MIKOLVEX-598922 format. One record per atom (N, C-alpha, C, O): residue number from 1; residue in one letter; atom name; y, z negated, x negated. Coordinates in steps of 0.1 Angstrom, whole numbers. Layout:
REM residues N
PT     i   aa   at       y       z       x
PT   NUM    A   CA       Y       Z       X
...
This chain:
REM residues 146
PT     i   aa   at       y       z       x
PT     1    M    N     -12       0      -8
PT     1    M   CA       0       0       0
PT     1    M    C      12       0      -9
PT     1    M    O      15      -9     -17
PT     2    A    N      20      10      -8
PT     2    A   CA      32      12     -16
PT     2    A    C      44       5     -10
PT     2    A    O      46       6       2
PT     3    L    N      52      -2     -18
PT     3    L   CA      64      -9     -13
PT     3    L    C      74       2     -10
PT     3    L    O      76      11     -18
PT     4    P    N      82       1       1
PT     4    P   CA      92      11       4
PT     4    P    C     104       9      -6
PT     4    P    O     106      -1     -12
PT     5    E    N     111      20      -7
PT     5    E   CA     123      20     -16
PT     5    E    C     135      13      -9
PT     5    E    O     142      18      -1
PT     6    I    N     136       0     -11
PT     6    I   CA     146      -9      -5
PT     6    I    C     156     -13     -16
PT     6    I    O     152     -20     -26
PT     7    V    N     168     -11     -13
PT     7    V   CA     179     -15     -22
PT     7    V    C     189     -23     -13
PT     7    V    O     193     -17      -3
PT     8    L    N     192     -35     -17
PT     8    L   CA     201     -43      -9
PT     8    L    C     215     -36      -9
PT     8    L    O     219     -30     -19
PT     9    P    N     222     -37       2
PT     9    P   CA     236     -32       2
PT     9    P    C     245     -39      -7
PT     9    P    O     243     -51     -11
PT    10    A    N     256     -33     -11
PT    10    A   CA     265     -39     -21
PT    10    A    C     271     -52     -16
PT    10    A    O     273     -61     -25
PT    11    W    N     273     -54      -3
PT    11    W   CA     278     -67       1
PT    11    W    C     269     -78      -1
PT    11    W    O     273     -90      -4
PT    12    A    N     256     -75      -1
PT    12    A   CA     246     -86      -4
PT    12    A    C     247     -90     -18
PT    12    A    O     246    -102     -21
PT    13    G    N     249     -81     -27
PT    13    G   CA     250     -84     -41
PT    13    G    C     263     -92     -44
PT    13    G    O     263    -101     -53
PT    14    K    N     274     -89     -36
PT    14    K   CA     286     -97     -38
PT    14    K    C     284    -112     -34
PT    14    K    O     289    -121     -40
PT    15    I    N     276    -114     -23
PT    15    I   CA     273    -127     -19
PT    15    I    C     264    -134     -29
PT    15    I    O     267    -145     -32
PT    16    G    N     254    -127     -33
PT    16    G   CA     244    -133     -42
PT    16    G    C     251    -137     -55
PT    16    G    O     247    -147     -61
PT    17    G    N     261    -129     -60
PT    17    G   CA     268    -132     -72
PT    17    G    C     276    -145     -71
PT    17    G    O     280    -150     -82
PT    18    K    N     279    -149     -59
PT    18    K   CA     287    -162     -58
PT    18    K    C     279    -174     -56
PT    18    K    O     284    -185     -56
PT    19    L    N     266    -172     -54
PT    19    L   CA     257    -184     -52
PT    19    L    C     254    -191     -65
PT    19    L    O     255    -185     -75
PT    20    P    N     251    -204     -64
PT    20    P   CA     248    -212     -76
PT    20    P    C     236    -207     -83
PT    20    P    O     226    -203     -76
PT    21    G    N     235    -207     -96
PT    21    G   CA     224    -202    -103
PT    21    G    C     212    -211    -105
PT    21    G    O     201    -207    -108
PT    22    R    N     214    -224    -102
PT    22    R   CA     204    -234    -104
PT    22    R    C     192    -232     -96
PT    22    R    O     181    -233    -101
PT    23    P    N     193    -230     -82
PT    23    P   CA     180    -229     -74
PT    23    P    C     171    -218     -79
PT    23    P    O     159    -220     -81
PT    24    P    N     176    -205     -81
PT    24    P   CA     167    -195     -85
PT    24    P    C     161    -197    -100
PT    24    P    O     150    -194    -103
PT    25    R    N     170    -203    -108
PT    25    R   CA     165    -206    -122
PT    25    R    C     154    -217    -121
PT    25    R    O     144    -215    -128
PT    26    F    N     156    -227    -113
PT    26    F   CA     146    -238    -112
PT    26    F    C     133    -232    -107
PT    26    F    O     122    -235    -112
PT    27    A    N     134    -223     -97
PT    27    A   CA     122    -217     -91
PT    27    A    C     114    -209    -101
PT    27    A    O     102    -209    -102
PT    28    L    N     122    -200    -108
PT    28    L   CA     115    -191    -118
PT    28    L    C     109    -199    -129
PT    28    L    O      98    -197    -133
PT    29    V    N     116    -209    -135
PT    29    V   CA     111    -217    -146
PT    29    V    C      99    -225    -142
PT    29    V    O      89    -226    -149
PT    30    F    N     100    -231    -130
PT    30    F   CA      88    -238    -124
PT    30    F    C      76    -229    -123
PT    30    F    O      65    -233    -127
PT    31    A    N      78    -217    -117
PT    31    A   CA      67    -208    -116
PT    31    A    C      61    -203    -129
PT    31    A    O      49    -203    -131
PT    32    L    N      70    -200    -139
PT    32    L   CA      65    -196    -152
PT    32    L    C      57    -207    -159
PT    32    L    O      46    -205    -164
PT    33    N    N      62    -219    -158
PT    33    N   CA      55    -231    -165
PT    33    N    C      42    -234    -157
PT    33    N    O      33    -238    -164
PT    34    T    N      42    -233    -144
PT    34    T   CA      29    -235    -137
PT    34    T    C      19    -224    -141
PT    34    T    O       7    -228    -143
PT    35    M    N      23    -212    -142
PT    35    M   CA      14    -201    -146
PT    35    M    C       9    -204    -160
PT    35    M    O      -2    -201    -163
PT    36    L    N      18    -209    -169
PT    36    L   CA      15    -212    -183
PT    36    L    C       4    -222    -183
PT    36    L    O      -6    -221    -190
PT    37    K    N       6    -233    -175
PT    37    K   CA      -4    -244    -175
PT    37    K    C     -17    -240    -170
PT    37    K    O     -28    -245    -174
PT    38    R    N     -17    -231    -160
PT    38    R   CA     -30    -227    -154
PT    38    R    C     -37    -215    -162
PT    38    R    O     -47    -210    -157
PT    39    G    N     -30    -211    -172
PT    39    G   CA     -36    -200    -180
PT    39    G    C     -34    -186    -174
PT    39    G    O     -40    -176    -179
PT    40    L    N     -25    -185    -164
PT    40    L   CA     -23    -172    -158
PT    40    L    C     -12    -164    -166
PT    40    L    O     -11    -152    -165
PT    41    L    N      -5    -171    -174
PT    41    L   CA       6    -164    -183
PT    41    L    C       1    -166    -197
PT    41    L    O       4    -177    -203
PT    42    P    N      -5    -156    -203
PT    42    P   CA     -10    -158    -217
PT    42    P    C       0    -157    -227
PT    42    P    O       0    -148    -236
PT    43    A    N      10    -166    -227
PT    43    A   CA      21    -165    -236
PT    43    A    C      19    -174    -249
PT    43    A    O      15    -185    -248
PT    44    D    N      22    -168    -260
PT    44    D   CA      23    -176    -272
PT    44    D    C      37    -181    -273
PT    44    D    O      47    -174    -277
PT    45    M    N      39    -193    -268
PT    45    M   CA      53    -199    -267
PT    45    M    C      60    -200    -280
PT    45    M    O      73    -201    -280
PT    46    S    N      53    -200    -291
PT    46    S   CA      61    -201    -304
PT    46    S    C      69    -188    -306
PT    46    S    O      79    -189    -313
PT    47    L    N      66    -177    -300
PT    47    L   CA      74    -165    -301
PT    47    L    C      86    -166    -293
PT    47    L    O      96    -158    -295
PT    48    F    N      87    -175    -283
PT    48    F   CA      99    -176    -274
PT    48    F    C     107    -188    -278
PT    48    F    O     118    -191    -272
PT    49    D    N     103    -196    -288
PT    49    D   CA     110    -208    -291
PT    49    D    C     124    -206    -295
PT    49    D    O     127    -198    -304
PT    50    G    N     133    -213    -288
PT    50    G   CA     148    -212    -290
PT    50    G    C     154    -199    -285
PT    50    G    O     166    -197    -287
PT    51    K    N     147    -191    -278
PT    51    K   CA     153    -179    -272
PT    51    K    C     159    -181    -259
PT    51    K    O     156    -190    -251
PT    52    K    N     169    -172    -256
PT    52    K   CA     177    -173    -244
PT    52    K    C     174    -160    -236
PT    52    K    O     175    -149    -241
PT    53    F    N     171    -162    -223
PT    53    F   CA     167    -151    -214
PT    53    F    C     176    -150    -202
PT    53    F    O     182    -159    -197
PT    54    E    N     178    -137    -198
PT    54    E   CA     185    -135    -185
PT    54    E    C     177    -124    -177
PT    54    E    O     174    -114    -182
PT    55    I    N     175    -128    -165
PT    55    I   CA     168    -119    -155
PT    55    I    C     179    -116    -145
PT    55    I    O     185    -125    -139
PT    56    D    N     182    -103    -144
PT    56    D   CA     193     -99    -135
PT    56    D    C     187     -90    -124
PT    56    D    O     183     -79    -126
PT    57    V    N     188     -96    -112
PT    57    V   CA     184     -88    -100
PT    57    V    C     196     -81     -95
PT    57    V    O     204     -86     -88
PT    58    L    N     197     -68     -99
PT    58    L   CA     210     -61     -97
PT    58    L    C     215     -60     -83
PT    58    L    O     226     -63     -80
PT    59    D    N     206     -56     -74
PT    59    D   CA     211     -54     -60
PT    59    D    C     214     -67     -53
PT    59    D    O     221     -67     -43
PT    60    A    N     207     -78     -57
PT    60    A   CA     210     -91     -51
PT    60    A    C     221     -98     -57
PT    60    A    O     226    -108     -52
PT    61    G    N     226     -94     -69
PT    61    G   CA     237    -100     -75
PT    61    G    C     233    -114     -82
PT    61    G    O     241    -122     -84
PT    62    I    N     220    -116     -84
PT    62    I   CA     215    -128     -89
PT    62    I    C     211    -127    -104
PT    62    I    O     204    -118    -108
PT    63    K    N     217    -136    -112
PT    63    K   CA     214    -136    -126
PT    63    K    C     208    -150    -129
PT    63    K    O     214    -160    -126
PT    64    V    N     196    -150    -134
PT    64    V   CA     189    -162    -138
PT    64    V    C     188    -163    -153
PT    64    V    O     183    -154    -160
PT    65    R    N     194    -173    -158
PT    65    R   CA     195    -176    -173
PT    65    R    C     187    -188    -176
PT    65    R    O     189    -199    -169
PT    66    F    N     178    -187    -186
PT    66    F   CA     170    -199    -190
PT    66    F    C     166    -198    -204
PT    66    F    O     169    -187    -210
PT    67    T    N     161    -208    -210
PT    67    T   CA     157    -208    -224
PT    67    T    C     142    -212    -225
PT    67    T    O     135    -214    -215
PT    68    A    N     138    -213    -237
PT    68    A   CA     124    -217    -240
PT    68    A    C     123    -225    -253
PT    68    A    O     132    -224    -261
PT    69    N    N     113    -233    -254
PT    69    N   CA     109    -239    -266
PT    69    N    C      95    -235    -270
PT    69    N    O      89    -227    -263
PT    70    A    N      89    -242    -279
PT    70    A   CA      76    -238    -284
PT    70    A    C      65    -242    -274
PT    70    A    O      53    -238    -276
PT    71    E    N      68    -249    -264
PT    71    E   CA      58    -254    -254
PT    71    E    C      60    -248    -240
PT    71    E    O      50    -247    -233
PT    72    K    N      72    -246    -236
PT    72    K   CA      75    -242    -222
PT    72    K    C      88    -235    -220
PT    72    K    O      96    -235    -229
PT    73    F    N      90    -230    -208
PT    73    F   CA     103    -225    -205
PT    73    F    C     112    -237    -200
PT    73    F    O     107    -246    -194
PT    74    I    N     125    -236    -202
PT    74    I   CA     134    -247    -200
PT    74    I    C     145    -243    -189
PT    74    I    O     151    -232    -190
PT    75    D    N     146    -251    -179
PT    75    D   CA     156    -249    -169
PT    75    D    C     170    -253    -174
PT    75    D    O     175    -264    -172
PT    76    A    N     176    -244    -182
PT    76    A   CA     189    -246    -188
PT    76    A    C     197    -234    -189
PT    76    A    O     192    -223    -194
PT    77    D    N     209    -234    -184
PT    77    D   CA     218    -223    -185
PT    77    D    C     224    -223    -199
PT    77    D    O     222    -233    -206
PT    78    F    N     231    -212    -203
PT    78    F   CA     237    -212    -216
PT    78    F    C     249    -202    -215
PT    78    F    O     250    -195    -206
PT    79    F    N     257    -203    -225
PT    79    F   CA     269    -194    -226
PT    79    F    C     265    -184    -237
PT    79    F    O     257    -185    -245
PT    80    G    N     272    -173    -236
PT    80    G   CA     271    -162    -245
PT    80    G    C     260    -152    -241
PT    80    G    O     256    -151    -230
PT    81    T    N     257    -144    -251
PT    81    T   CA     247    -133    -249
PT    81    T    C     233    -137    -250
PT    81    T    O     230    -145    -259
PT    82    P    N     224    -133    -240
PT    82    P   CA     210    -137    -241
PT    82    P    C     203    -129    -253
PT    82    P    O     208    -119    -257
PT    83    D    N     192    -135    -257
PT    83    D   CA     184    -128    -267
PT    83    D    C     177    -116    -260
PT    83    D    O     175    -106    -267
PT    84    L    N     174    -118    -248
PT    84    L   CA     167    -107    -240
PT    84    L    C     172    -107    -226
PT    84    L    O     173    -118    -219
PT    85    R    N     176     -95    -221
PT    85    R   CA     180     -94    -207
PT    85    R    C     172     -83    -201
PT    85    R    O     170     -72    -206
PT    86    L    N     166     -87    -189
PT    86    L   CA     158     -78    -181
PT    86    L    C     166     -76    -168
PT    86    L    O     169     -86    -162
PT    87    A    N     168     -63    -164
PT    87    A   CA     176     -61    -152
PT    87    A    C     170     -50    -144
PT    87    A    O     165     -40    -149
PT    88    A    N     169     -52    -131
PT    88    A   CA     163     -42    -122
PT    88    A    C     167     -46    -107
PT    88    A    O     171     -57    -105
PT    89    N    N     165     -37     -98
PT    89    N   CA     167     -41     -84
PT    89    N    C     155     -49     -80
PT    89    N    O     144     -48     -86
PT    90    G    N     156     -58     -70
PT    90    G   CA     146     -67     -66
PT    90    G    C     133     -59     -63
PT    90    G    O     122     -64     -66
PT    91    I    N     133     -48     -56
PT    91    I   CA     121     -41     -52
PT    91    I    C     113     -36     -65
PT    91    I    O     101     -36     -64
PT    92    D    N     121     -33     -75
PT    92    D   CA     114     -28     -88
PT    92    D    C     107     -40     -95
PT    92    D    O      96     -38    -101
PT    93    F    N     113     -52     -94
PT    93    F   CA     106     -64    -100
PT    93    F    C      94     -66     -91
PT    93    F    O      83     -70     -97
PT    94    M    N      95     -65     -78
PT    94    M   CA      83     -67     -69
PT    94    M    C      72     -57     -72
PT    94    M    O      60     -60     -73
PT    95    R    N      76     -44     -75
PT    95    R   CA      66     -34     -78
PT    95    R    C      59     -37     -91
PT    95    R    O      47     -35     -92
PT    96    M    N      66     -43    -100
PT    96    M   CA      60     -47    -113
PT    96    M    C      50     -58    -111
PT    96    M    O      39     -58    -116
PT    97    M    N      54     -68    -103
PT    97    M   CA      45     -79    -100
PT    97    M    C      33     -76     -92
PT    97    M    O      22     -82     -93
PT    98    M    N      35     -66     -83
PT    98    M   CA      24     -62     -74
PT    98    M    C      15     -51     -81
PT    98    M    O       5     -46     -75
PT    99    R    N      19     -48     -93
PT    99    R   CA      12     -38    -101
PT    99    R    C      12     -24     -95
PT    99    R    O       3     -15     -98
PT   100    E    N      23     -21     -88
PT   100    E   CA      25      -7     -83
PT   100    E    C      31       1     -94
PT   100    E    O      29      13     -95
PT   101    E    N      39      -5    -103
PT   101    E   CA      45       2    -114
PT   101    E    C      44      -8    -126
PT   101    E    O      44     -20    -125
PT   102    D    N      41      -2    -138
PT   102    D   CA      41     -10    -150
PT   102    D    C      55     -10    -156
PT   102    D    O      63      -1    -153
PT   103    P    N      58     -20    -164
PT   103    P   CA      71     -20    -170
PT   103    P    C      76      -8    -178
PT   103    P    O      87      -4    -178
PT   104    D    N      66      -1    -185
PT   104    D   CA      70      11    -192
PT   104    D    C      75      22    -183
PT   104    D    O      85      28    -185
PT   105    T    N      68      24    -172
PT   105    T   CA      72      34    -162
PT   105    T    C      85      31    -156
PT   105    T    O      94      40    -156
PT   106    L    N      87      18    -152
PT   106    L   CA     101      15    -147
PT   106    L    C     112      17    -158
PT   106    L    O     122      21    -154
PT   107    F    N     109      13    -170
PT   107    F   CA     118      15    -181
PT   107    F    C     122      30    -183
PT   107    F    O     133      33    -183
PT   108    F    N     112      38    -184
PT   108    F   CA     114      52    -187
PT   108    F    C     120      59    -175
PT   108    F    O     126      70    -177
PT   109    N    N     118      54    -163
PT   109    N   CA     125      60    -151
PT   109    N    C     138      54    -149
PT   109    N    O     145      56    -138
PT   110    R    N     143      46    -158
PT   110    R   CA     156      39    -158
PT   110    R    C     158      30    -146
PT   110    R    O     169      28    -141
PT   111    K    N     147      23    -142
PT   111    K   CA     147      14    -131
PT   111    K    C     147      -1    -137
PT   111    K    O     149     -10    -130
PT   112    L    N     143      -2    -149
PT   112    L   CA     142     -15    -156
PT   112    L    C     150     -14    -169
PT   112    L    O     147      -5    -177
PT   113    Q    N     160     -22    -170
PT   113    Q   CA     168     -23    -182
PT   113    Q    C     163     -34    -191
PT   113    Q    O     161     -45    -186
PT   114    I    N     161     -31    -204
PT   114    I   CA     157     -42    -213
PT   114    I    C     167     -41    -224
PT   114    I    O     168     -31    -231
PT   115    E    N     174     -52    -226
PT   115    E   CA     185     -52    -236
PT   115    E    C     183     -64    -245
PT   115    E    O     179     -75    -241
PT   116    G    N     187     -63    -258
PT   116    G   CA     187     -74    -267
PT   116    G    C     177     -72    -278
PT   116    G    O     175     -61    -283
PT   117    D    N     171     -83    -283
PT   117    D   CA     162     -83    -294
PT   117    D    C     150     -74    -290
PT   117    D    O     142     -76    -281
PT   118    T    N     148     -63    -298
PT   118    T   CA     138     -53    -295
PT   118    T    C     124     -59    -296
PT   118    T    O     116     -56    -287
PT   119    E    N     121     -66    -306
PT   119    E   CA     108     -72    -308
PT   119    E    C     105     -82    -296
PT   119    E    O      94     -82    -291
PT   120    L    N     115     -90    -293
PT   120    L   CA     113     -99    -282
PT   120    L    C     111     -92    -269
PT   120    L    O     103     -96    -260
PT   121    G    N     118     -81    -267
PT   121    G   CA     116     -72    -255
PT   121    G    C     102     -67    -254
PT   121    G    O      96     -66    -243
PT   122    L    N      97     -62    -265
PT   122    L   CA      83     -56    -266
PT   122    L    C      73     -67    -263
PT   122    L    O      64     -65    -255
PT   123    I    N      75     -79    -269
PT   123    I   CA      66     -90    -266
PT   123    I    C      66     -94    -251
PT   123    I    O      55     -96    -245
PT   124    T    N      78     -95    -246
PT   124    T   CA      79     -98    -232
PT   124    T    C      73     -87    -222
PT   124    T    O      66     -91    -213
PT   125    K    N      76     -75    -225
PT   125    K   CA      71     -64    -217
PT   125    K    C      56     -64    -218
PT   125    K    O      50     -62    -207
PT   126    N    N      50     -66    -229
PT   126    N   CA      35     -66    -230
PT   126    N    C      30     -78    -223
PT   126    N    O      19     -78    -217
PT   127    L    N      37     -90    -223
PT   127    L   CA      33    -101    -216
PT   127    L    C      33     -99    -201
PT   127    L    O      23    -102    -194
PT   128    L    N      44     -93    -196
PT   128    L   CA      45     -89    -182
PT   128    L    C      34     -80    -178
PT   128    L    O      28     -81    -166
PT   129    D    N      30     -71    -186
PT   129    D   CA      20     -61    -184
PT   129    D    C       6     -68    -183
PT   129    D    O      -3     -63    -176
PT   130    S    N       4     -79    -190
PT   130    S   CA      -9     -85    -191
PT   130    S    C     -11     -96    -180
PT   130    S    O     -23    -100    -178
PT   131    V    N      -1     -99    -173
PT   131    V   CA      -2    -110    -163
PT   131    V    C      -9    -105    -150
PT   131    V    O      -6     -94    -145
PT   132    D    N     -19    -113    -145
PT   132    D   CA     -25    -110    -133
PT   132    D    C     -18    -118    -122
PT   132    D    O     -22    -130    -120
PT   133    W    N      -8    -112    -116
PT   133    W   CA       0    -120    -107
PT   133    W    C      -8    -124     -95
PT   133    W    O     -13    -116     -87
PT   134    P    N     -10    -137     -93
PT   134    P   CA     -19    -142     -83
PT   134    P    C     -14    -139     -68
PT   134    P    O     -22    -138     -60
PT   135    F    N      -1    -139     -66
PT   135    F   CA       4    -137     -52
PT   135    F    C       2    -122     -48
PT   135    F    O       4    -119     -36
PT   136    G    N       0    -113     -57
PT   136    G   CA      -2     -99     -54
PT   136    G    C     -14     -98     -45
PT   136    G    O     -14     -91     -34
PT   137    D    N     -26    -104     -49
PT   137    D   CA     -38    -104     -41
PT   137    D    C     -36    -111     -28
PT   137    D    O     -41    -106     -18
PT   138    W    N     -29    -122     -29
PT   138    W   CA     -26    -130     -16
PT   138    W    C     -19    -122      -6
PT   138    W    O     -22    -121       5
PT   139    F    N      -8    -115     -11
PT   139    F   CA       0    -106      -3
PT   139    F    C      -8     -95       4
PT   139    F    O      -7     -93      16
PT   140    L    N     -16     -88      -4
PT   140    L   CA     -24     -77       1
PT   140    L    C     -34     -82      11
PT   140    L    O     -36     -76      21
PT   141    K    N     -41     -93       8
PT   141    K   CA     -50     -99      18
PT   141    K    C     -43    -102      31
PT   141    K    O     -49    -100      42
PT   142    R    N     -32    -108      30
PT   142    R   CA     -24    -112      42
PT   142    R    C     -20     -99      50
PT   142    R    O     -21     -99      62
PT   143    E    N     -15     -89      43
PT   143    E   CA     -11     -77      50
PT   143    E    C     -23     -70      57
PT   143    E    O     -22     -65      68
PT   144    L    N     -35     -70      51
PT   144    L   CA     -47     -64      57
PT   144    L    C     -52     -72      68
PT   144    L    O     -58     -66      77
PT   145    S    N     -50     -85      69
PT   145    S   CA     -55     -93      79
PT   145    S    C     -46     -94      91
PT   145    S    O     -50     -98     102
PT   146    D    N     -33     -90      89
PT   146    D   CA     -23     -91     101
PT   146    D    C     -24     -79     110
PT   146    D    O     -17     -78     120
């Protein structure tokens, strides 16, 4: 089942850009750390130690900034330029998580922007590609049973 091409209207991004960053940052960091603990995210955290990340959901106007140490991701905002920035519309992030599109395809189709440290970007892209997103199967099972 392919996700439809949905892009939020510009007014939604303006509203999203004014919302506080803490709730989505907390949710993302909590999810990443939970996946790390359960072995669903096969990350060598020493590669992310001291790094600053930004996830930018372009159409929603939401920027999530967080850091990492050698053991886990940290719910902490920062000033300045991130070491790695990933940016895409929400539907393209969903396509990646649902395995409809891989990060390489999204990147080469200019739907996923990867900026910053090239080596860190490659490590992160490969990590995203290796994750077996658990809610993808849950979502598909739910869709088929409804």
